[in-house]
CHARMM-style PDB file with segment names, atoms N, HN, CA, C and O in Angstrom:
ATOM      1  N   ILE     1     201.659  -3.734  48.618  1.00  0.00      PROA
ATOM      2  CA  ILE     1     201.225  -4.120  49.946  1.00  0.00      PROA
ATOM      3  C   ILE     1     201.467  -5.615  50.148  1.00  0.00      PROA
ATOM      4  O   ILE     1     201.847  -6.051  51.234  1.00  0.00      PROA
ATOM      5  N   ARG     2     201.241  -6.391  49.088  1.00  0.00      PROA
ATOM      6  HN  ARG     2     200.932  -6.036  48.206  1.00  0.00      PROA
ATOM      7  CA  ARG     2     201.462  -7.833  49.203  1.00  0.00      PROA
ATOM      8  C   ARG     2     202.921  -8.131  49.542  1.00  0.00      PROA
ATOM      9  O   ARG     2     203.207  -9.002  50.362  1.00  0.00      PROA
ATOM     10  N   ASP     3     203.843  -7.401  48.906  1.00  0.00      PROA
ATOM     11  HN  ASP     3     203.610  -6.693  48.240  1.00  0.00      PROA
ATOM     12  CA  ASP     3     205.268  -7.598  49.195  1.00  0.00      PROA
ATOM     13  C   ASP     3     205.596  -7.232  50.635  1.00  0.00      PROA
ATOM     14  O   ASP     3     206.366  -7.930  51.296  1.00  0.00      PROA
ATOM     15  N   VAL     4     205.023  -6.154  51.118  1.00  0.00      PROA
ATOM     16  HN  VAL     4     204.398  -5.587  50.581  1.00  0.00      PROA
ATOM     17  CA  VAL     4     205.244  -5.744  52.512  1.00  0.00      PROA
ATOM     18  C   VAL     4     204.717  -6.823  53.452  1.00  0.00      PROA
ATOM     19  O   VAL     4     205.392  -7.195  54.412  1.00  0.00      PROA
ATOM     20  N   GLY     5     203.524  -7.322  53.181  1.00  0.00      PROA
ATOM     21  HN  GLY     5     202.976  -7.020  52.401  1.00  0.00      PROA
ATOM     22  CA  GLY     5     202.961  -8.388  54.001  1.00  0.00      PROA
ATOM     23  C   GLY     5     203.831  -9.625  53.997  1.00  0.00      PROA
ATOM     24  O   GLY     5     204.028 -10.254  55.037  1.00  0.00      PROA
ATOM     25  N   HSD     6     204.353  -9.977  52.836  1.00  0.00      PROA
ATOM     26  HN  HSD     6     204.194  -9.465  51.991  1.00  0.00      PROA
ATOM     27  CA  HSD     6     205.221 -11.153  52.742  1.00  0.00      PROA
ATOM     28  C   HSD     6     206.481 -10.957  53.580  1.00  0.00      PROA
ATOM     29  O   HSD     6     206.873 -11.842  54.340  1.00  0.00      PROA
ATOM     30  N   ARG     7     207.108  -9.796  53.436  1.00  0.00      PROA
ATOM     31  HN  ARG     7     206.789  -9.077  52.819  1.00  0.00      PROA
ATOM     32  CA  ARG     7     208.336  -9.524  54.198  1.00  0.00      PROA
ATOM     33  C   ARG     7     208.067  -9.445  55.696  1.00  0.00      PROA
ATOM     34  O   ARG     7     208.869  -9.924  56.497  1.00  0.00      PROA
ATOM     35  N   ALA     8     206.950  -8.848  56.074  1.00  0.00      PROA
ATOM     36  HN  ALA     8     206.298  -8.459  55.423  1.00  0.00      PROA
ATOM     37  CA  ALA     8     206.641  -8.652  57.490  1.00  0.00      PROA
ATOM     38  C   ALA     8     205.923  -9.852  58.114  1.00  0.00      PROA
ATOM     39  O   ALA     8     205.777  -9.925  59.334  1.00  0.00      PROA
ATOM     40  N   GLY     9     205.482 -10.778  57.286  1.00  0.00      PROA
ATOM     41  HN  GLY     9     205.600 -10.719  56.295  1.00  0.00      PROA
ATOM     42  CA  GLY     9     204.851 -11.987  57.807  1.00  0.00      PROA
ATOM     43  C   GLY     9     203.372 -11.864  58.121  1.00  0.00      PROA
ATOM     44  O   GLY     9     202.865 -12.565  58.997  1.00  0.00      PROA
ATOM     45  N   PHE    10     202.667 -10.976  57.414  1.00  0.00      PROA
ATOM     46  HN  PHE    10     203.079 -10.407  56.703  1.00  0.00      PROA
ATOM     47  CA  PHE    10     201.220 -10.922  57.620  1.00  0.00      PROA
ATOM     48  C   PHE    10     200.508 -11.138  56.287  1.00  0.00      PROA
ATOM     49  O   PHE    10     201.005 -10.736  55.236  1.00  0.00      PROA
ATOM     50  N   PRO    11     199.334 -11.779  56.341  1.00  0.00      PROA
ATOM     51  CA  PRO    11     198.596 -12.066  55.109  1.00  0.00      PROA
ATOM     52  C   PRO    11     197.955 -10.814  54.530  1.00  0.00      PROA
ATOM     53  O   PRO    11     197.588  -9.892  55.257  1.00  0.00      PROA
ATOM     54  N   VAL    12     197.830 -10.801  53.213  1.00  0.00      PROA
ATOM     55  HN  VAL    12     198.129 -11.551  52.623  1.00  0.00      PROA
ATOM     56  CA  VAL    12     197.219  -9.675  52.500  1.00  0.00      PROA
ATOM     57  C   VAL    12     196.208 -10.230  51.500  1.00  0.00      PROA
ATOM     58  O   VAL    12     196.497 -11.191  50.787  1.00  0.00      PROA
ATOM     59  N   LEU    13     195.052  -9.639  51.451  1.00  0.00      PROA
ATOM     60  HN  LEU    13     194.817  -8.859  52.031  1.00  0.00      PROA
ATOM     61  CA  LEU    13     194.029 -10.017  50.485  1.00  0.00      PROA
ATOM     62  C   LEU    13     193.975  -8.971  49.387  1.00  0.00      PROA
ATOM     63  O   LEU    13     193.840  -7.780  49.668  1.00  0.00      PROA
ATOM     64  N   SER    14     194.078  -9.399  48.155  1.00  0.00      PROA
ATOM     65  HN  SER    14     194.188 -10.367  47.927  1.00  0.00      PROA
ATOM     66  CA  SER    14     193.872  -8.516  47.010  1.00  0.00      PROA
ATOM     67  C   SER    14     192.429  -8.711  46.564  1.00  0.00      PROA
ATOM     68  O   SER    14     192.065  -9.780  46.073  1.00  0.00      PROA
ATOM     69  N   LEU    15     191.612  -7.686  46.735  1.00  0.00      PROA
ATOM     70  HN  LEU    15     191.907  -6.818  47.134  1.00  0.00      PROA
ATOM     71  CA  LEU    15     190.186  -7.803  46.436  1.00  0.00      PROA
ATOM     72  C   LEU    15     189.866  -7.788  44.945  1.00  0.00      PROA
ATOM     73  O   LEU    15     188.840  -8.330  44.534  1.00  0.00      PROA
ATOM     74  N   ALA    16     190.716  -7.186  44.139  1.00  0.00      PROA
ATOM     75  HN  ALA    16     191.549  -6.746  44.474  1.00  0.00      PROA
ATOM     76  CA  ALA    16     190.397  -7.014  42.720  1.00  0.00      PROA
ATOM     77  C   ALA    16     190.055  -8.325  42.012  1.00  0.00      PROA
ATOM     78  O   ALA    16     189.043  -8.370  41.312  1.00  0.00      PROA
ATOM     79  N   PRO    17     190.849  -9.400  42.156  1.00  0.00      PROA
ATOM     80  CA  PRO    17     190.492 -10.644  41.445  1.00  0.00      PROA
ATOM     81  C   PRO    17     189.146 -11.225  41.896  1.00  0.00      PROA
ATOM     82  O   PRO    17     188.354 -11.675  41.068  1.00  0.00      PROA
ATOM     83  N   ALA    18     188.893 -11.213  43.198  1.00  0.00      PROA
ATOM     84  HN  ALA    18     189.537 -10.847  43.870  1.00  0.00      PROA
ATOM     85  CA  ALA    18     187.630 -11.763  43.701  1.00  0.00      PROA
ATOM     86  C   ALA    18     186.446 -10.935  43.213  1.00  0.00      PROA
ATOM     87  O   ALA    18     185.411 -11.486  42.837  1.00  0.00      PROA
ATOM     88  N   MET    19     186.596  -9.630  43.220  1.00  0.00      PROA
ATOM     89  HN  MET    19     187.437  -9.183  43.525  1.00  0.00      PROA
ATOM     90  CA  MET    19     185.496  -8.778  42.789  1.00  0.00      PROA
ATOM     91  C   MET    19     185.284  -8.867  41.279  1.00  0.00      PROA
ATOM     92  O   MET    19     184.145  -8.832  40.813  1.00  0.00      PROA
ATOM     93  N   ALA    20     186.351  -8.978  40.523  1.00  0.00      PROA
ATOM     94  HN  ALA    20     187.276  -9.006  40.901  1.00  0.00      PROA
ATOM     95  CA  ALA    20     186.220  -9.145  39.068  1.00  0.00      PROA
ATOM     96  C   ALA    20     185.509 -10.455  38.747  1.00  0.00      PROA
ATOM     97  O   ALA    20     184.698 -10.515  37.822  1.00  0.00      PROA
ATOM     98  N   ALA    21     185.812 -11.502  39.508  1.00  0.00      PROA
ATOM     99  HN  ALA    21     186.471 -11.454  40.259  1.00  0.00      PROA
ATOM    100  CA  ALA    21     185.142 -12.786  39.299  1.00  0.00      PROA
ATOM    101  C   ALA    21     183.645 -12.665  39.567  1.00  0.00      PROA
ATOM    102  O   ALA    21     182.834 -13.220  38.826  1.00  0.00      PROA
ATOM    103  N   ARG    22     183.278 -11.943  40.620  1.00  0.00      PROA
ATOM    104  HN  ARG    22     183.937 -11.492  41.222  1.00  0.00      PROA
ATOM    105  CA  ARG    22     181.854 -11.762  40.933  1.00  0.00      PROA
ATOM    106  C   ARG    22     181.138 -10.965  39.838  1.00  0.00      PROA
ATOM    107  O   ARG    22     179.991 -11.262  39.505  1.00  0.00      PROA
ATOM    108  N   VAL    23     181.803  -9.968  39.286  1.00  0.00      PROA
ATOM    109  HN  VAL    23     182.735  -9.727  39.557  1.00  0.00      PROA
ATOM    110  CA  VAL    23     181.207  -9.211  38.178  1.00  0.00      PROA
ATOM    111  C   VAL    23     180.964 -10.151  37.004  1.00  0.00      PROA
ATOM    112  O   VAL    23     179.915 -10.091  36.363  1.00  0.00      PROA
ATOM    113  N   GLY    24     181.939 -11.024  36.722  1.00  0.00      PROA
ATOM    114  HN  GLY    24     182.791 -11.073  37.243  1.00  0.00      PROA
ATOM    115  CA  GLY    24     181.782 -11.988  35.640  1.00  0.00      PROA
ATOM    116  C   GLY    24     180.645 -12.957  35.878  1.00  0.00      PROA
ATOM    117  O   GLY    24     179.951 -13.353  34.942  1.00  0.00      PROA
ATOM    118  N   GLU    25     180.453 -13.342  37.137  1.00  0.00      PROA
ATOM    119  HN  GLU    25     181.017 -13.021  37.897  1.00  0.00      PROA
ATOM    120  CA  GLU    25     179.382 -14.289  37.484  1.00  0.00      PROA
ATOM    121  C   GLU    25     178.007 -13.642  37.476  1.00  0.00      PROA
ATOM    122  O   GLU    25     177.037 -14.248  37.022  1.00  0.00      PROA
ATOM    123  N   THR    26     177.919 -12.417  37.977  1.00  0.00      PROA
ATOM    124  HN  THR    26     178.708 -11.925  38.346  1.00  0.00      PROA
ATOM    125  CA  THR    26     176.609 -11.792  38.178  1.00  0.00      PROA
ATOM    126  C   THR    26     176.256 -10.756  37.114  1.00  0.00      PROA
ATOM    127  O   THR    26     175.077 -10.502  36.866  1.00  0.00      PROA
ATOM    128  N   GLY    27     177.265 -10.158  36.485  1.00  0.00      PROA
ATOM    129  HN  GLY    27     178.223 -10.365  36.687  1.00  0.00      PROA
ATOM    130  CA  GLY    27     177.011  -9.105  35.515  1.00  0.00      PROA
ATOM    131  C   GLY    27     176.609  -7.778  36.138  1.00  0.00      PROA
ATOM    132  O   GLY    27     176.270  -6.836  35.422  1.00  0.00      PROA
ATOM    133  N   ARG    28     176.644  -7.693  37.472  1.00  0.00      PROA
ATOM    134  HN  ARG    28     176.920  -8.459  38.053  1.00  0.00      PROA
ATOM    135  CA  ARG    28     176.259  -6.457  38.167  1.00  0.00      PROA
ATOM    136  C   ARG    28     177.458  -5.540  38.319  1.00  0.00      PROA
ATOM    137  O   ARG    28     178.582  -5.998  38.529  1.00  0.00      PROA
ATOM    138  N   PHE    29     177.212  -4.245  38.211  1.00  0.00      PROA
ATOM    139  HN  PHE    29     176.299  -3.873  38.040  1.00  0.00      PROA
ATOM    140  CA  PHE    29     178.255  -3.256  38.452  1.00  0.00      PROA
ATOM    141  C   PHE    29     178.515  -3.130  39.944  1.00  0.00      PROA
ATOM    142  O   PHE    29     177.577  -3.066  40.739  1.00  0.00      PROA
ATOM    143  N   LEU    30     179.778  -3.094  40.324  1.00  0.00      PROA
ATOM    144  HN  LEU    30     180.540  -3.146  39.678  1.00  0.00      PROA
ATOM    145  CA  LEU    30     180.144  -2.923  41.726  1.00  0.00      PROA
ATOM    146  C   LEU    30     180.689  -1.526  42.000  1.00  0.00      PROA
ATOM    147  O   LEU    30     181.003  -1.179  43.139  1.00  0.00      PROA
ATOM    148  N   HSD    31     180.795  -0.741  40.951  1.00  0.00      PROA
ATOM    149  HN  HSD    31     180.540  -1.023  40.026  1.00  0.00      PROA
ATOM    150  CA  HSD    31     181.244   0.647  41.051  1.00  0.00      PROA
ATOM    151  C   HSD    31     180.189   1.545  40.422  1.00  0.00      PROA
ATOM    152  O   HSD    31     179.486   1.146  39.494  1.00  0.00      PROA
ATOM    153  N   GLY    32     180.092   2.757  40.942  1.00  0.00      PROA
ATOM    154  HN  GLY    32     180.664   3.081  41.696  1.00  0.00      PROA
ATOM    155  CA  GLY    32     179.234   3.752  40.332  1.00  0.00      PROA
ATOM    156  C   GLY    32     177.795   3.693  40.795  1.00  0.00      PROA
ATOM    157  O   GLY    32     177.370   2.781  41.504  1.00  0.00      PROA
ATOM    158  N   PHE    33     177.063   4.706  40.362  1.00  0.00      PROA
ATOM    159  HN  PHE    33     177.407   5.447  39.785  1.00  0.00      PROA
ATOM    160  CA  PHE    33     175.681   4.887  40.802  1.00  0.00      PROA
ATOM    161  C   PHE    33     174.837   5.316  39.605  1.00  0.00      PROA
ATOM    162  O   PHE    33     175.360   5.829  38.615  1.00  0.00      PROA
ATOM    163  N   ALA    34     173.557   5.105  39.704  1.00  0.00      PROA
ATOM    164  HN  ALA    34     173.132   4.689  40.508  1.00  0.00      PROA
ATOM    165  CA  ALA    34     172.650   5.416  38.598  1.00  0.00      PROA
ATOM    166  C   ALA    34     172.779   6.875  38.151  1.00  0.00      PROA
ATOM    167  O   ALA    34     172.768   7.151  36.951  1.00  0.00      PROA
ATOM    168  N   GLY    35     172.898   7.790  39.073  1.00  0.00      PROA
ATOM    169  HN  GLY    35     172.907   7.566  40.048  1.00  0.00      PROA
ATOM    170  CA  GLY    35     172.947   9.203  38.734  1.00  0.00      PROA
ATOM    171  C   GLY    35     174.285   9.683  38.194  1.00  0.00      PROA
ATOM    172  O   GLY    35     174.352  10.712  37.522  1.00  0.00      PROA
ATOM    173  N   THR    36     175.351   8.943  38.485  1.00  0.00      PROA
ATOM    174  HN  THR    36     175.297   8.107  39.031  1.00  0.00      PROA
ATOM    175  CA  THR    36     176.685   9.402  38.079  1.00  0.00      PROA
ATOM    176  C   THR    36     177.360   8.462  37.092  1.00  0.00      PROA
ATOM    177  O   THR    36     178.446   8.766  36.601  1.00  0.00      PROA
ATOM    178  N   GLY    37     176.754   7.354  36.800  1.00  0.00      PROA
ATOM    179  HN  GLY    37     175.871   7.106  37.199  1.00  0.00      PROA
ATOM    180  CA  GLY    37     177.318   6.403  35.845  1.00  0.00      PROA
ATOM    181  C   GLY    37     177.785   5.128  36.502  1.00  0.00      PROA
ATOM    182  O   GLY    37     178.614   5.148  37.411  1.00  0.00      PROA
ATOM    183  N   LEU    38     177.251   4.031  36.038  1.00  0.00      PROA
ATOM    184  HN  LEU    38     176.577   4.015  35.299  1.00  0.00      PROA
ATOM    185  CA  LEU    38     177.649   2.728  36.568  1.00  0.00      PROA
ATOM    186  C   LEU    38     178.980   2.294  35.962  1.00  0.00      PROA
ATOM    187  O   LEU    38     179.300   2.628  34.821  1.00  0.00      PROA
ATOM    188  N   GLY    39     179.733   1.555  36.737  1.00  0.00      PROA
ATOM    189  HN  GLY    39     179.473   1.284  37.663  1.00  0.00      PROA
ATOM    190  CA  GLY    39     180.995   1.002  36.249  1.00  0.00      PROA
ATOM    191  C   GLY    39     182.196   1.905  36.462  1.00  0.00      PROA
ATOM    192  O   GLY    39     183.300   1.564  36.038  1.00  0.00      PROA
ATOM    193  N   THR    40     182.010   3.041  37.106  1.00  0.00      PROA
ATOM    194  HN  THR    40     181.113   3.317  37.451  1.00  0.00      PROA
ATOM    195  CA  THR    40     183.124   3.954  37.367  1.00  0.00      PROA
ATOM    196  C   THR    40     183.028   4.499  38.783  1.00  0.00      PROA
ATOM    197  O   THR    40     181.966   4.473  39.406  1.00  0.00      PROA
ATOM    198  N   GLY    41     184.137   4.984  39.269  1.00  0.00      PROA
ATOM    199  HN  GLY    41     184.999   5.004  38.763  1.00  0.00      PROA
ATOM    200  CA  GLY    41     184.134   5.653  40.572  1.00  0.00      PROA
ATOM    201  C   GLY    41     184.186   4.699  41.750  1.00  0.00      PROA
ATOM    202  O   GLY    41     184.770   3.617  41.681  1.00  0.00      PROA
ATOM    203  N   HSD    42     183.565   5.127  42.817  1.00  0.00      PROA
ATOM    204  HN  HSD    42     183.091   6.005  42.873  1.00  0.00      PROA
ATOM    205  CA  HSD    42     183.607   4.405  44.085  1.00  0.00      PROA
ATOM    206  C   HSD    42     182.714   3.166  44.054  1.00  0.00      PROA
ATOM    207  O   HSD    42     181.815   3.038  43.223  1.00  0.00      PROA
ATOM    208  N   TRP    43     182.996   2.256  44.995  1.00  0.00      PROA
ATOM    209  HN  TRP    43     183.726   2.360  45.670  1.00  0.00      PROA
ATOM    210  CA  TRP    43     182.115   1.093  45.150  1.00  0.00      PROA
ATOM    211  C   TRP    43     180.709   1.568  45.482  1.00  0.00      PROA
ATOM    212  O   TRP    43     180.525   2.536  46.219  1.00  0.00      PROA
ATOM    213  N   ASN    44     179.730   0.882  44.933  1.00  0.00      PROA
ATOM    214  HN  ASN    44     179.879   0.095  44.334  1.00  0.00      PROA
ATOM    215  CA  ASN    44     178.344   1.121  45.306  1.00  0.00      PROA
ATOM    216  C   ASN    44     177.963   0.104  46.389  1.00  0.00      PROA
ATOM    217  O   ASN    44     178.830  -0.590  46.920  1.00  0.00      PROA
ATOM    218  N   THR    45     176.692   0.018  46.711  1.00  0.00      PROA
ATOM    219  HN  THR    45     175.988   0.582  46.280  1.00  0.00      PROA
ATOM    220  CA  THR    45     176.247  -0.915  47.750  1.00  0.00      PROA
ATOM    221  C   THR    45     176.646  -2.348  47.412  1.00  0.00      PROA
ATOM    222  O   THR    45     177.107  -3.089  48.280  1.00  0.00      PROA
ATOM    223  N   GLY    46     176.471  -2.732  46.162  1.00  0.00      PROA
ATOM    224  HN  GLY    46     176.097  -2.130  45.457  1.00  0.00      PROA
ATOM    225  CA  GLY    46     176.862  -4.082  45.743  1.00  0.00      PROA
ATOM    226  C   GLY    46     178.352  -4.309  45.871  1.00  0.00      PROA
ATOM    227  O   GLY    46     178.777  -5.402  46.245  1.00  0.00      PROA
ATOM    228  N   GLY    47     179.156  -3.302  45.568  1.00  0.00      PROA
ATOM    229  HN  GLY    47     178.811  -2.414  45.264  1.00  0.00      PROA
ATOM    230  CA  GLY    47     180.601  -3.416  45.701  1.00  0.00      PROA
ATOM    231  C   GLY    47     181.018  -3.608  47.143  1.00  0.00      PROA
ATOM    232  O   GLY    47     181.876  -4.438  47.443  1.00  0.00      PROA
ATOM    233  N   HSD    48     180.415  -2.846  48.033  1.00  0.00      PROA
ATOM    234  HN  HSD    48     179.718  -2.171  47.789  1.00  0.00      PROA
ATOM    235  CA  HSD    48     180.719  -3.004  49.457  1.00  0.00      PROA
ATOM    236  C   HSD    48     180.296  -4.380  49.961  1.00  0.00      PROA
ATOM    237  O   HSD    48     180.994  -5.005  50.759  1.00  0.00      PROA
ATOM    238  N   HSD    49     179.154  -4.835  49.488  1.00  0.00      PROA
ATOM    239  HN  HSD    49     178.587  -4.327  48.840  1.00  0.00      PROA
ATOM    240  CA  HSD    49     178.671  -6.166  49.892  1.00  0.00      PROA
ATOM    241  C   HSD    49     179.641  -7.252  49.429  1.00  0.00      PROA
ATOM    242  O   HSD    49     180.035  -8.110  50.219  1.00  0.00      PROA
ATOM    243  N   GLU    50     180.019  -7.218  48.171  1.00  0.00      PROA
ATOM    244  HN  GLU    50     179.698  -6.520  47.529  1.00  0.00      PROA
ATOM    245  CA  GLU    50     180.924  -8.248  47.633  1.00  0.00      PROA
ATOM    246  C   GLU    50     182.290  -8.189  48.300  1.00  0.00      PROA
ATOM    247  O   GLU    50     182.883  -9.231  48.579  1.00  0.00      PROA
ATOM    248  N   ALA    51     182.804  -6.977  48.562  1.00  0.00      PROA
ATOM    249  HN  ALA    51     182.322  -6.131  48.335  1.00  0.00      PROA
ATOM    250  CA  ALA    51     184.084  -6.846  49.256  1.00  0.00      PROA
ATOM    251  C   ALA    51     183.984  -7.433  50.659  1.00  0.00      PROA
ATOM    252  O   ALA    51     184.894  -8.128  51.112  1.00  0.00      PROA
ATOM    253  N   GLY    52     182.891  -7.157  51.339  1.00  0.00      PROA
ATOM    254  HN  GLY    52     182.152  -6.593  50.972  1.00  0.00      PROA
ATOM    255  CA  GLY    52     182.687  -7.713  52.680  1.00  0.00      PROA
ATOM    256  C   GLY    52     182.608  -9.227  52.668  1.00  0.00      PROA
ATOM    257  O   GLY    52     183.183  -9.891  53.530  1.00  0.00      PROA
ATOM    258  N   GLN    53     181.895  -9.777  51.689  1.00  0.00      PROA
ATOM    259  HN  GLN    53     181.428  -9.238  50.988  1.00  0.00      PROA
ATOM    260  CA  GLN    53     181.787 -11.241  51.579  1.00  0.00      PROA
ATOM    261  C   GLN    53     183.156 -11.874  51.314  1.00  0.00      PROA
ATOM    262  O   GLN    53     183.515 -12.874  51.936  1.00  0.00      PROA
ATOM    263  N   ALA    54     183.913 -11.286  50.390  1.00  0.00      PROA
ATOM    264  HN  ALA    54     183.622 -10.474  49.884  1.00  0.00      PROA
ATOM    265  CA  ALA    54     185.241 -11.816  50.066  1.00  0.00      PROA
ATOM    266  C   ALA    54     186.162 -11.723  51.269  1.00  0.00      PROA
ATOM    267  O   ALA    54     186.898 -12.664  51.566  1.00  0.00      PROA
ATOM    268  N   LEU    55     186.125 -10.588  51.966  1.00  0.00      PROA
ATOM    269  HN  LEU    55     185.527  -9.824  51.724  1.00  0.00      PROA
ATOM    270  CA  LEU    55     186.972 -10.395  53.133  1.00  0.00      PROA
ATOM    271  C   LEU    55     186.599 -11.364  54.253  1.00  0.00      PROA
ATOM    272  O   LEU    55     187.483 -11.936  54.890  1.00  0.00      PROA
ATOM    273  N   ALA    56     185.315 -11.554  54.498  1.00  0.00      PROA
ATOM    274  HN  ALA    56     184.597 -11.089  53.980  1.00  0.00      PROA
ATOM    275  CA  ALA    56     184.871 -12.465  55.549  1.00  0.00      PROA
ATOM    276  C   ALA    56     185.317 -13.898  55.258  1.00  0.00      PROA
ATOM    277  O   ALA    56     185.817 -14.590  56.145  1.00  0.00      PROA
ATOM    278  N   SER    57     185.136 -14.334  54.026  1.00  0.00      PROA
ATOM    279  HN  SER    57     184.730 -13.772  53.305  1.00  0.00      PROA
ATOM    280  CA  SER    57     185.544 -15.685  53.649  1.00  0.00      PROA
ATOM    281  C   SER    57     187.053 -15.863  53.792  1.00  0.00      PROA
ATOM    282  O   SER    57     187.521 -16.857  54.347  1.00  0.00      PROA
ATOM    283  N   TRP    58     187.807 -14.888  53.285  1.00  0.00      PROA
ATOM    284  HN  TRP    58     187.427 -14.081  52.834  1.00  0.00      PROA
ATOM    285  CA  TRP    58     189.264 -14.942  53.362  1.00  0.00      PROA
ATOM    286  C   TRP    58     189.735 -14.924  54.815  1.00  0.00      PROA
ATOM    287  O   TRP    58     190.628 -15.684  55.188  1.00  0.00      PROA
ATOM    288  N   LEU    59     189.140 -14.062  55.631  1.00  0.00      PROA
ATOM    289  HN  LEU    59     188.414 -13.445  55.327  1.00  0.00      PROA
ATOM    290  CA  LEU    59     189.544 -13.952  57.027  1.00  0.00      PROA
ATOM    291  C   LEU    59     189.251 -15.247  57.781  1.00  0.00      PROA
ATOM    292  O   LEU    59     190.055 -15.668  58.612  1.00  0.00      PROA
ATOM    293  N   CYS    60     188.121 -15.878  57.506  1.00  0.00      PROA
ATOM    294  HN  CYS    60     187.467 -15.536  56.830  1.00  0.00      PROA
ATOM    295  CA  CYS    60     187.822 -17.173  58.136  1.00  0.00      PROA
ATOM    296  C   CYS    60     188.876 -18.207  57.755  1.00  0.00      PROA
ATOM    297  O   CYS    60     189.314 -18.978  58.609  1.00  0.00      PROA
ATOM    298  N   ASP    61     189.293 -18.239  56.488  1.00  0.00      PROA
ATOM    299  HN  ASP    61     188.937 -17.612  55.795  1.00  0.00      PROA
ATOM    300  CA  ASP    61     190.343 -19.162  56.057  1.00  0.00      PROA
ATOM    301  C   ASP    61     191.656 -18.877  56.772  1.00  0.00      PROA
ATOM    302  O   ASP    61     192.336 -19.801  57.219  1.00  0.00      PROA
ATOM    303  N   VAL    62     192.015 -17.602  56.882  1.00  0.00      PROA
ATOM    304  HN  VAL    62     191.463 -16.852  56.518  1.00  0.00      PROA
ATOM    305  CA  VAL    62     193.257 -17.216  57.569  1.00  0.00      PROA
ATOM    306  C   VAL    62     193.203 -17.631  59.027  1.00  0.00      PROA
ATOM    307  O   VAL    62     194.169 -18.186  59.551  1.00  0.00      PROA
ATOM    308  N   LEU    63     192.082 -17.369  59.687  1.00  0.00      PROA
ATOM    309  HN  LEU    63     191.297 -16.919  59.261  1.00  0.00      PROA
ATOM    310  CA  LEU    63     191.953 -17.730  61.093  1.00  0.00      PROA
ATOM    311  C   LEU    63     191.958 -19.235  61.290  1.00  0.00      PROA
ATOM    312  O   LEU    63     192.531 -19.724  62.264  1.00  0.00      PROA
ATOM    313  N   ASP    64     191.332 -19.983  60.387  1.00  0.00      PROA
ATOM    314  HN  ASP    64     190.866 -19.586  59.596  1.00  0.00      PROA
ATOM    315  CA  ASP    64     191.362 -21.449  60.477  1.00  0.00      PROA
ATOM    316  C   ASP    64     192.782 -21.960  60.377  1.00  0.00      PROA
ATOM    317  O   ASP    64     193.173 -22.850  61.133  1.00  0.00      PROA
ATOM    318  N   LYS    65     193.563 -21.413  59.454  1.00  0.00      PROA
ATOM    319  HN  LYS    65     193.246 -20.690  58.840  1.00  0.00      PROA
ATOM    320  CA  LYS    65     194.954 -21.835  59.302  1.00  0.00      PROA
ATOM    321  C   LYS    65     195.763 -21.480  60.536  1.00  0.00      PROA
ATOM    322  O   LYS    65     196.614 -22.261  60.964  1.00  0.00      PROA
ATOM    323  N   THR    66     195.512 -20.324  61.108  1.00  0.00      PROA
ATOM    324  HN  THR    66     194.821 -19.691  60.761  1.00  0.00      PROA
ATOM    325  CA  THR    66     196.223 -19.890  62.314  1.00  0.00      PROA
ATOM    326  C   THR    66     195.880 -20.813  63.477  1.00  0.00      PROA
ATOM    327  O   THR    66     196.756 -21.213  64.244  1.00  0.00      PROA
ATOM    328  N   THR    67     194.608 -21.144  63.599  1.00  0.00      PROA
ATOM    329  HN  THR    67     193.896 -20.819  62.976  1.00  0.00      PROA
ATOM    330  CA  THR    67     194.165 -22.028  64.681  1.00  0.00      PROA
ATOM    331  C   THR    67     194.729 -23.421  64.517  1.00  0.00      PROA
ATOM    332  O   THR    67     195.102 -24.054  65.504  1.00  0.00      PROA
ATOM    333  N   ASP    68     194.802 -23.919  63.276  1.00  0.00      PROA
ATOM    334  HN  ASP    68     194.499 -23.404  62.474  1.00  0.00      PROA
ATOM    335  CA  ASP    68     195.325 -25.258  63.012  1.00  0.00      PROA
ATOM    336  C   ASP    68     196.807 -25.367  63.352  1.00  0.00      PROA
ATOM    337  O   ASP    68     197.286 -26.452  63.681  1.00  0.00      PROA
ATOM    338  N   ASN    69     197.536 -24.259  63.279  1.00  0.00      PROA
ATOM    339  HN  ASN    69     197.147 -23.377  63.013  1.00  0.00      PROA
ATOM    340  CA  ASN    69     198.973 -24.278  63.530  1.00  0.00      PROA
ATOM    341  C   ASN    69     199.340 -24.128  64.996  1.00  0.00      PROA
ATOM    342  O   ASN    69     200.523 -24.152  65.334  1.00  0.00      PROA
ATOM    343  N   ARG    70     198.375 -23.977  65.859  1.00  0.00      PROA
ATOM    344  HN  ARG    70     197.414 -23.958  65.585  1.00  0.00      PROA
ATOM    345  CA  ARG    70     198.676 -23.797  67.293  1.00  0.00      PROA
ATOM    346  C   ARG    70     198.847 -25.124  67.968  1.00  0.00      PROA
ATOM    347  OT1 ARG    70     199.103 -25.177  69.171  1.00  0.00      PROA
TER     348      ARG     70
END
């Protein structure tokens, strides 16, 4: 997807590095649930929260750069 974005001229955010960094900082699982096993499967509430925070921060940076170039 990053290559497609580069060729087409649109920014792409890869969430994996940002989310891995948050796991390293907090030690909290961002995947899985108590009943089915933490650390596997779909994002849990914490995973959705961290993804939203990373996306919001990244999007603000992208929009600031876009605004600065006008």
